[in-house]
C-alpha positions in Angstrom: 70.4 35.6 -23.5 67.4 36.1 -25.7 66.4 39.4 -26.7 63.6 41.7 -28.5 63.6 44.6 -30.4 59.9 46.9 -28.9 58.5 49.8 -30.7 56.0 50.4 -28.6 56.3 53.5 -27.4 54.1 56.4 -27.0 51.1 55.1 -26.3 52.6 52.9 -23.2 54.2 56.1 -22.2 51.3 58.4 -21.7 50.3 54.8 -20.4 53.2 54.9 -17.7 53.8 58.0 -17.2 49.5 58.3 -16.1 49.2 60.7 -19.0 45.8 62.5 -19.7 46.3 63.1 -22.8 45.2 61.3 -26.2 46.9 58.9 -27.9 48.4 61.1 -31.2 49.7 63.6 -28.7 51.2 61.0 -26.8 53.1 60.1 -30.0 53.9 63.6 -31.0 55.6 64.4 -27.3 57.5 61.6 -27.3 59.3 60.2 -31.0 59.8 56.2 -31.7 62.4 54.7 -29.7 63.6 51.4 -30.6 63.7 49.2 -26.7 65.7 46.1 -25.9 63.4 43.6 -24.1 65.3 40.6 -22.9 62.7 37.8 -22.2 65.1 36.7 -19.5 64.4 38.9 -17.2 61.8 38.2 -14.4 60.0 41.1 -15.6 56.8 42.3 -17.2 57.3 43.3 -20.9 55.0 46.5 -19.8 57.5 46.8 -17.5 60.8 46.6 -19.4 59.9 48.7 -21.3 58.9 51.6 -18.6 62.5 51.2 -16.9 63.8 52.8 -20.0 61.4 55.2 -20.9 60.6 56.7 -17.2 63.2 55.1 -15.2 62.0 58.3 -12.0 57.7 57.3 -12.5 56.8 55.3 -9.2 54.5 52.0 -10.3 52.9 50.1 -8.1 53.9 46.5 -8.9 53.2 42.6 -6.9 56.9 40.5 -7.0 56.4 37.1 -6.6 59.2 35.3 -4.5 60.6 31.8 -4.1 59.4 31.6 -0.1 58.6 34.4 2.2 61.3 36.2 3.0 62.0 35.3 7.0 62.8 39.1 8.2 60.4 42.7 7.1 60.4 44.3 4.7 60.6 43.4 0.7 62.8 40.0 0.8 64.2 41.2 3.8 65.2 44.5 3.4 66.4 45.5 -0.2 64.5 48.5 -1.3 63.6 48.9 1.9 60.0 47.8 3.2 57.9 48.5 6.4 55.1 48.7 7.4 54.4 52.7 6.9 56.0 52.2 3.3 52.5 50.3 2.2 53.7 47.4 1.0 51.9 44.0 1.3 53.0 39.8 2.2 51.2 37.4 0.6 50.8 33.9 1.6 48.4 31.7 -0.4 51.7 32.2 -3.3 55.1 33.7 -1.6 54.2 37.3 -3.1 54.4 41.3 -2.1 52.5 43.9 -3.5 55.5 47.2 -3.4 55.4 50.9 -5.3 58.7 51.1 -6.5 60.4 53.8 -8.8 60.5 51.9 -12.9 64.2 52.2 -13.0 64.8 50.0 -9.5 62.8 47.2 -11.2 65.8 45.3 -12.6 68.1 45.3 -9.7 65.2 44.1 -8.0 64.8 40.8 -9.5 68.4 40.3 -9.2 68.3 39.1 -6.0 67.4 35.3 -5.9 64.5 35.6 -4.0 62.4 36.9 -7.1 60.4 34.2 -9.0 58.7 37.5 -11.5 57.8 40.8 -11.0 54.9 42.3 -12.9 52.6 45.1 -12.6 49.7 45.2 -10.1 47.4 45.4 -13.2 43.9 46.6 -12.8 41.2 44.0 -13.1 37.9 44.2 -15.2 34.4 42.7 -12.9 32.3 42.4 -16.5 35.3 40.9 -18.1 36.1 42.5 -21.2 33.5 45.3 -21.4 36.3 47.4 -22.3 38.4 45.4 -24.6 40.7 43.3 -25.4 44.4 43.9 -25.4 44.6 48.4 -26.2 41.8 48.2 -23.5 44.0 46.3 -21.0 47.1 48.3 -21.7 45.2 51.6 -21.6 43.8 50.1 -18.7 47.0 49.7 -17.2 47.0 53.7 -16.1 44.7 52.8 -13.3 46.5 50.2 -11.6 50.0 52.3 -11.6 48.8 54.9 -11.0 47.9 53.5 -7.7 51.8 53.5 -7.3 51.5 57.5 -7.6 48.9 57.6 -5.0 49.6 56.0 -2.2 47.5 52.7 -0.8 48.4 49.2 0.2 47.6 47.3 3.3 45.4 45.0 3.8 41.8 45.3 5.3 41.0 43.7 8.6 38.0 42.4 7.9 35.0 41.1 9.4 32.5 38.5 8.3 29.0 39.6 8.4 26.0 37.6 8.1 25.2 34.0 8.7 23.6 31.0 6.8 20.2 30.5 9.2 18.5 29.4 6.4 20.2 27.2 4.0 18.6 23.6 5.5 15.5 25.6 5.6 15.1 26.2 2.2 12.8 24.7 0.0 13.2 24.8 -4.0 11.1 26.2 -6.1 8.8 24.5 -8.4 9.1 24.4 -11.9 5.8 25.5 -12.6 6.2 29.1 -10.1 10.0 29.8 -12.5 9.5 32.8 -14.3 13.4 32.2 -15.8 15.0 29.0 -18.5 18.3 28.4 -17.1 17.2 26.6 -14.3 15.8 23.8 -16.5 18.1 24.5 -19.8 21.4 23.1 -17.3 19.2 20.4 -16.0 19.3 22.0 -12.5 15.5 22.0 -11.8 15.8 18.1 -12.1 18.2 17.8 -9.8 16.2 19.7 -6.8 12.9 17.2 -8.2 15.1 14.2 -8.0 14.5 13.1 -11.7 18.4 13.7 -12.0 18.8 10.8 -9.2 18.0 12.0 -4.7 16.7 15.7 -5.3 19.7 18.2 -3.5 19.8 21.5 -3.6 23.5 22.1 -3.0 22.8 21.8 0.6 25.7 21.5 3.2 28.1 23.1 0.5 29.9 26.6 1.0 31.0 28.0 -2.9 33.2 31.8 -2.3 32.3 34.2 -4.7 35.0 36.9 -5.6 33.5 40.0 -6.7 32.0 43.5 -6.1 30.1 42.4 -2.8 27.0 41.1 -2.2 23.5 42.3 -0.4 22.8 40.4 2.6 20.3 42.1 2.8 18.0 40.7 -0.4 15.3 38.3 0.6 16.6 35.7 -2.4 20.2 35.8 -0.4 19.2 36.5 3.4 20.1 34.1 5.7 22.9 31.6 3.5 25.3 34.1 3.1 28.2 35.2 4.8 30.6 38.5 3.8 33.1 39.9 4.0 35.0 43.1 2.2 39.0 41.8 1.6 39.8 45.9 -1.0 40.7 48.9 0.6 38.8 51.4 -1.0 35.4 49.6 0.0 34.5 50.3 3.8 32.1 47.5 3.6 30.8 44.2 2.4 28.2 45.4 0.7 27.0 45.6 -3.1 26.5 49.3 -4.2 27.7 48.5 -7.9 25.4 45.2 -8.2 27.8 42.5 -10.4 28.5 40.7 -7.2 24.7 40.0 -5.8 23.5 38.7 -9.5 26.3 36.4 -9.8 26.2 35.9 -5.9 22.0 35.3 -7.3 22.6 32.3 -9.8 23.9 30.6 -7.9 22.1 30.2 -5.1 19.6 32.8 -5.1 15.8 32.5 -4.6 13.2 34.7 -5.1 10.1 34.3 -2.4 7.8 34.5 -5.0 9.1 31.5 -6.5 9.8 33.2 -9.9 13.2 32.7 -9.7 15.8 30.4 -8.1 19.6 29.6 -9.3 21.1 26.5 -9.8 21.5 25.8 -6.0 19.7 27.1 -3.7 20.5 25.4 -0.3 23.9 26.5 -1.2 26.2 28.4 1.3 27.6 32.2 -0.2 30.4 33.7 1.3 30.9 36.8 -0.5 34.8 38.0 -0.3 34.3 41.8 -2.1 37.1 42.9 -4.1 36.6 46.1 -5.7 34.9 48.7 -4.7 31.3 50.1 -5.1 32.2 51.5 -8.6 33.6 47.9 -9.7 37.2 49.1 -9.8 39.9 46.6 -8.5 43.1 45.3 -8.9 45.2 42.2 -9.5 46.6 42.5 -5.3 42.7 42.5 -4.4 42.6 39.6 -6.0 45.0 37.9 -4.2 44.0 39.6 -0.9 40.1 37.3 -1.7 42.4 34.2 -2.5 44.0 34.4 0.5 40.9 35.3 2.9 39.8 32.0 0.7 42.6 30.0 1.4 42.8 30.9 5.2 39.4 29.9 5.3 38.1 27.4 3.8 37.8 25.1 5.9 36.3 27.0 8.6 33.0 27.6 6.3 33.4 24.3 4.1 34.6 26.2 1.4 34.2 23.9 -2.0 34.3 26.3 -4.7 35.5 29.8 -5.8 33.9 31.8 -8.6 35.7 34.9 -10.3 33.4 36.4 -12.5 36.7 38.6 -13.6 39.4 39.2 -15.9 42.5 40.8 -15.4 43.3 43.5 -17.9 47.1 42.9 -18.6 48.0 39.4 -21.2 50.0 37.5 -19.4 51.0 33.9 -19.2 49.4 31.2 -16.5 53.5 30.6 -16.5 53.7 33.9 -14.6 50.8 35.8 -13.4 50.5 35.7 -10.1 46.1 35.6 -9.9 47.0 32.1 -11.7 49.5 31.0 -10.0 47.7 31.9 -6.4 44.1 30.3 -8.4 46.3 27.3 -8.8 47.6 27.2 -5.6 43.5 26.7 -4.3 43.4 23.9 -7.1 45.5 22.1 -5.2 44.1 22.5 -1.3 40.6 21.3 -2.7 39.0 24.4 -4.0 37.4 24.0 -7.2 37.9 27.7 -9.6 35.2 28.2 -12.4 36.8 31.7 -14.1 34.7 33.7 -16.8 35.9 33.0 -20.2 35.3 36.9 -20.8 33.2 39.1 -23.5 35.9 39.6 -26.2 34.3 37.0 -28.8 37.1 35.8 -30.7 39.9 38.1 -30.4 43.6 36.9 -31.0 43.7 38.4 -27.3 40.4 36.8 -25.9 41.1 34.1 -23.9 44.8 35.3 -22.2 43.9 37.2 -19.7 43.7 35.1 -16.0 42.6 33.8 -13.9 40.4 32.0 -17.5 43.2 32.0 -19.1 44.7 29.3 -16.6 44.8 24.8 -17.8 43.5 23.7 -14.4 40.5 25.5 -13.5 36.7 25.4 -15.8 36.8 28.1 -17.2 33.2 28.9 -18.5 31.8 30.2 -21.9 28.6 31.5 -22.8 25.9 30.2 -24.4 22.6 31.6 -25.5 19.3 29.6 -24.8 17.3 31.5 -26.3 14.7 31.9 -23.6 14.0 28.8 -24.2 13.7 24.8 -22.4 14.2 22.9 -26.0 17.7 22.8 -27.0 18.1 22.9 -30.8 17.7 27.2 -30.4 20.8 27.3 -29.3 24.5 29.0 -30.1 26.9 30.3 -29.1 26.7 33.8 -27.4 28.7 35.9 -30.2 31.2 38.1 -27.5 31.9 34.8 -25.5 36.1 34.8 -25.5 37.5 31.6 -27.4 40.9 30.3 -29.1 43.7 29.3 -27.3 46.0 31.1 -24.6 49.4 32.7 -24.4 50.5 29.2 -23.2 49.0 27.0 -25.9 45.6 25.2 -24.1 42.2 26.1 -25.7 39.3 27.7 -23.1 36.9 27.6 -22.2 35.9 24.4 -20.5 32.5 24.4 -21.2 29.4 26.6 -22.0 26.9 27.6 -20.4 23.5 30.5 -20.3 24.7 34.0 -20.0 21.9 36.0 -22.7 20.1 37.7 -21.1 20.0 36.1 -17.5 17.4 37.3 -14.6 19.5 37.3 -11.1 19.4 39.2 -7.9 19.3 43.1 -7.9 21.5 44.5 -4.6 19.9 47.9 -3.4 22.4 49.3 -3.6 25.0 51.2 -1.2 25.5 54.4 1.0 21.9 55.6 0.3 22.8 54.7 -4.0 20.8 52.1 -5.5 23.5 49.9 -6.9 25.6 51.4 -10.8 24.4 48.6 -12.7 21.1 49.1 -11.3 21.1 53.0 -12.9 23.0 52.2 -16.1 20.7 49.7 -16.9 17.2 50.8 -16.2 15.4 48.9 -18.5 16.9 45.6 -17.4 14.9 46.2 -14.2 11.7 43.6 -13.2 8.7 44.4 -12.1 9.0 43.9 -8.6 12.4 46.0 -8.5 14.6 43.3 -6.9 16.3 41.6 -9.9 17.3 42.9 -13.5 19.0 41.2 -16.9 22.5 41.1 -17.8 24.3 39.0 -20.0 27.9 37.7 -20.3 30.5 34.9 -19.3 29.9 36.8 -15.8 26.7 35.1 -15.8 27.8 31.7 -17.1 29.9 31.1 -14.1 27.9 31.1 -11.4 25.3 28.6 -13.7 29.4 26.5 -13.6 29.3 26.9 -9.8 25.9 26.1 -9.0 26.1 22.7 -10.8 29.7 21.9 -8.9 27.4 22.5 -5.7 25.3 20.1 -6.3 28.3 17.6 -7.6 28.9 18.7 -4.0 26.5 18.1 -2.4 25.9 14.1 -3.3 29.7 13.1 -4.1 31.5 15.1 -0.9 35.2 13.6 -1.9 35.5 14.3 -5.6 38.4 16.4 -6.0 38.5 19.6 -7.9 40.3 17.7 -11.0 37.6 14.5 -11.2 34.7 17.7 -11.2 36.5 19.2 -13.7 36.4 16.0 -16.0 32.9 14.6 -15.0 31.7 18.1 -16.2 33.5 18.7 -19.6 33.2 15.2 -20.8 29.4 14.5 -19.9 28.7 18.3 -21.2 26.4 18.4 -24.3 26.3 19.5 -27.9 24.5 21.9 -29.5 24.0 23.3 -32.8 26.6 24.2 -35.1 28.7 24.0 -32.0 33.0 25.5 -32.9 35.0 24.3 -30.1 35.1 21.3 -28.2 33.7 23.2 -25.4 29.9 22.0 -25.2 27.3 23.2 -22.7 26.8 22.0 -19.6 23.9 19.2 -18.2 23.4 18.8 -15.1 21.0 16.0 -15.6 24.2 13.8 -17.1 27.0 14.9 -14.8 25.0 13.9 -11.9 23.4 11.1 -13.4 28.0 9.9 -14.9 30.3 6.9 -13.1 32.0 8.7 -10.7 35.9 9.5 -11.9 38.5 7.7 -10.2 40.9 9.3 -8.6 43.5 10.4 -11.2 44.5 13.9 -11.5 44.4 16.7 -14.3 47.2 17.0 -17.1 46.2 19.7 -19.6 47.6 19.8 -22.5 48.8 22.4 -25.0 48.0 22.2 -28.7 50.1 20.2 -30.5 51.6 18.7 -27.4 52.5 15.5 -26.3 52.2 14.1 -22.6 54.7 14.3 -20.2 56.8 11.7 -19.0 55.7 10.3 -15.2 55.8 12.2 -12.5 56.8 15.2 -14.1 54.8 18.4 -14.0 54.1 20.1 -17.3 51.5 22.3 -15.3 52.5 26.4 -12.9 53.6 26.2 -9.6 56.4 23.4 -8.4 57.6 25.2 -5.6 60.8 25.7 -7.2 60.3 26.6 -10.5 57.8 28.0 -12.8 56.6 26.1 -16.3 58.0 28.4 -19.3 57.5 26.0 -23.1 55.1 27.1 -24.3 55.5 31.3 -24.0 59.1 31.2 -24.2 59.9 29.4 -27.1 57.0 30.1 -28.2 55.0 33.7 -28.2 57.2 35.7 -26.0 60.2 35.9 -28.8 59.0 34.8 -32.2 55.6 34.5 -32.3 53.5 36.6 -30.8 54.4 39.1 -28.9 57.8 40.2 -30.7 57.9 40.0 -34.0 54.3 38.8 -34.9 52.2 40.7 -33.0 53.4 43.3 -30.4 56.1 44.8 -32.5 56.9 44.8 -36.1 53.6 43.4 -38.1 50.9 44.4 -36.0 51.4 47.0 -33.5 53.9 49.1 -35.0 53.4 48.9 -38.6 50.3 47.1 -39.8 47.9 48.1 -36.5 48.9 50.4 -34.1 51.4 53.2 -35.7 51.1 53.9 -39.0 48.8 52.4 -40.9 45.7 51.2 -38.5 46.5 54.0 -35.4 47.6 56.8 -36.7 47.6 57.7 -40.1 44.6 55.3 -41.4 42.1 54.4 -38.5 43.9 57.2 -34.8 44.0 60.0 -36.9 43.1 61.4 -39.9 40.8 58.6 -42.4 38.6 57.3 -39.0 39.5 58.5 -35.1 39.7 62.2 -35.8 38.0 63.4 -39.0 36.3 60.2 -40.2 35.2 58.5 -37.5 36.1 59.5 -34.1 34.3 63.8 -34.2 31.5 63.4 -36.8 31.2 60.9 -38.4 31.0 57.9 -37.1 32.0 57.9 -32.8 30.1 61.4 -31.9 27.7 61.8 -33.6 27.3 58.6 -36.4 28.1 56.0 -34.9 29.3 56.7 -31.0 26.4 58.6 -29.4 23.4 57.9 -31.7 23.5 55.0 -33.9 26.2 52.0 -33.8 26.8 51.8 -30.0 24.1 53.3 -27.9 21.0 52.8 -29.8 22.8 50.1 -32.5 25.2 48.2 -30.6 26.2 48.5 -27.8 22.6 49.2 -26.1 19.6 48.7 -27.4 21.1 46.9 -30.9 24.0 44.6 -29.5 25.1 45.1 -26.6 22.6 44.7 -24.4 19.2 43.7 -25.6 18.8 43.4 -29.3 21.5 40.7 -29.7 23.6 39.8 -26.3 20.8 41.0 -23.8 
């Protein structure tokens, strides 16, 4: 039995208990407790902690199963179940979401039909906006509170919209465009025929799992079908504004000819997974992925865009989101995911779905709003690094800074949240907005996938990833293997044969012929890197989770409590007067200097 000591009580207790008190107060109200984590248990470490710290607290969990049970309720009736409990059974992977007491989880995990139990944590529609590992742990309260407040059960989405205008749409000429990314990616060459037979994605549909879409937008009307799968949202429209912007990058086209996405003739299927504030949970994502799996043949869905990240780190070998996207991949749907906006932070690429070795994970390229490649560079916020399982991410870069695309008109009589939050970035026509981040980079690649499939409809996801990655261009000062998207080179490349992809972890050797190194083989999870290298000794226990990083070095004594959180930085010196309120948070650094105008939004990133 492999065990680990965890001293993480104060802050995580406040999360699991849904406390509204601050971290310092939590630390004083709950004594430090040495806890035991067992990596052999089929239970996420946060839930293992919670079961010991507060066994009677009700939380919402995702229980992955070996197979869908034949009888009703949860695993044939263990701990009860049924339609009146809020249980929801998924089939895209065998999994059920349920609200349970933390103290019941250990018994639940003993059932032989249980593969793994993890929190139904929150999902960030703008990846990394609220912080990495620490932000994810603190943000977990949202998903856990859902268990306290009830919820569950799937809506019955009725598709709205149509594909009536896709075939008649003529891509705009190069002289009309006001944006540079169709030229930087090579999309305009695909439309004009200079990269081979002219094409703009006709006949291909891509799914966008996001905050919804504005069906009435003149950029999108006539080639979008929209459904809502979020239990808290009442319609498929986009009150937040993120999904409409992403859809516009893929296949929008403004009536004045100033704006166009990568593949303007592509059909778009919008699957709304978040509410109108941009909030979603992992179960919402599973519900959206399941809808795509069920309806992909009806709409000829060949690719899916996922411009979001989970908030709780997890190996691809245990994440239900990664399992579901791999299921779609093997069904012939190419999955494109944003890498996140955490820069080079150690945990930057530890979040599903961008941490999955199969999917095409996309980082942010700053093309400096010029066509010439000589001034291209990596966006500093673009997440990059090595996943928990030892895979280097991202796979590819695409433009993601100051991207102008379609603006949603909002919902329920209110303008889109992003239009209000970033009113200075709305264009003069009032129908477009400038946003930045890997959320904008991923749909560039999704549009490129549509262009490839329109010309080569028999390509598999493995082949598409191989073509796009192998034809990527270098950029000045390239920092890792991820080059920038080159649609012209991809369209002109010799198409690969029928071989399947076999991603290798860093320093790993190829698996023996006929064996699988990937996640879901129907019988078990792969465990090599996560279990041996990171769960026990390297990252979570000794190196980062317990002593050196979170407890002694950063979380408890030196950094967060004595040095930064309480006395030195957060309370007296930085949080209240010096840094966060007067000096940096409000006026100088975060709002005017770094977050809004100076670094995050206008100057560096937007």
